[in-house]
Structure formats: structure tokens, C-alpha cells
C-alpha positions in Angstrom: 0.0 0.0 0.0 2.9 2.3 0.8 4.3 1.8 -2.7 1.0 2.7 -4.3 1.1 6.0 -2.4 4.6 6.7 -3.7 3.6 5.9 -7.2 0.5 8.2 -7.0 2.6 11.0 -5.6 5.2 10.6 -8.3 2.5 10.6 -11.0 1.0 13.8 -9.5 4.4 15.4 -9.4 5.1 14.6 -13.1 1.6 15.9 -14.0 2.1 19.2 -12.2 5.6 19.5 -13.5 4.3 19.1 -17.1 1.6 21.7 -16.3 4.2 24.2 -15.1 6.5 23.6 -18.1 3.6 24.1 -20.6 2.4 27.3 -18.9 5.6 29.1 -18.3 4.9 32.1 -20.5 4.8 35.5 -18.9 1.3 37.0 -18.4 0.3 40.5 -17.2 -2.0 40.8 -14.2 -3.7 44.2 -14.3 -4.9 45.9 -11.0 -6.7 49.2 -10.3 -5.1 52.6 -10.9 -3.0 51.2 -13.8 -0.8 49.0 -11.7 0.3 45.8 -13.6 2.3 42.8 -12.5 4.0 40.4 -14.9 4.8 36.8 -13.8 4.7 33.3 -15.2 1.2 31.9 -15.5 1.9 28.9 -13.4 3.2 31.2 -10.5 0.0 33.3 -10.6 -2.2 30.2 -10.6 -0.2 28.7 -7.7 -0.5 32.0 -5.7 -4.2 32.2 -6.2 -4.6 28.5 -5.2 -2.6 29.0 -2.0 -4.5 32.2 -1.2 -7.8 30.3 -1.6 -6.6 27.5 0.7 -5.6 30.1 3.3 -9.0 31.8 3.1 -10.7 28.4 3.4 -8.7 27.5 6.5 -9.3 30.9 8.0 -13.1 30.5 7.4 -13.1 27.2 9.3 -11.0 28.5 12.3 -14.0 30.1 14.0 -15.9 26.9 14.0 -13.0 24.8 15.2 -12.2 27.3 18.0 -15.8 27.2 19.1 -15.8 23.4 19.3 -12.5 23.5 21.2 -14.0 25.9 23.8 -17.1 23.8 24.2 -15.0 20.6 24.6 -12.9 22.3 27.3 -16.0 23.4 29.1 -17.5 19.9 29.0 -14.3 18.4 30.3 -14.3 20.8 33.2 -17.9 20.0 33.9 -17.3 16.3 33.9 -14.3 16.8 36.2 -16.2 18.9 38.7 -19.5 16.9 38.7 -19.9 14.1 41.1 -21.6 11.3 39.2 -22.9 8.2 41.1 -23.0 5.0 39.1 -25.8 2.5 39.4 -25.1 -0.5 41.6 -24.4 -3.0 38.8 -21.9 -0.6 37.2 -20.0 -0.1 40.5 -19.8 -3.9 40.9 -18.2 -4.2 37.4 -15.6 -1.6 38.3 -14.7 -3.4 41.5 -14.2 -6.7 39.6 -12.1 -5.0 36.9 -9.6 -3.8 39.6 
């Protein structure tokens, strides 16, 4: 299975390398107020892909941080709450020790 992963990674690398070689011509990216930037097409595509990934991760961070806060709150609640187990569960815990 490990070799299959390496073969797929190698194939993806060759595919992306071919894409980069075929799209190496310089393009002009025009901004507002007459500002222009010239760079290879593959570099511009890569930059916008990375920028989109960063925006996507940043959009998920609020949700992940909210879940982490709720999990910490629930762990504190469990640690401070005294829970009594039913008799049959207490017997099973004594037998396990």
C-alpha cells in the first residue's frame, strides 16, 4: 500500500511539472489605478490556489475554536461533577480492579 502511495505522488508530481512547463509564458495581471504585474502563468495560478486555501482554513477556524472551547467546558464540567454510578456498574468496576 505504501508503494502505491509513492507511485501516485510521483504521478501527480510529473503531472504538475508538465503543467508548469507548458504554462511558463509571462502574463500580465492588471490591477486598479494602472498597476500591472508580470509573472509566469503557473506562478500566478499557484499563488491564487494558496490564497484560496488560506481563506478556506481561516473561514473554518472560528468553527474549530468554538468546538474546542465547548470541549474544554464539557471536560471541566465532567471533572467537577460528582456522578454516582448504578449498583451494577459499581460492581463491574470493583471486579475490573
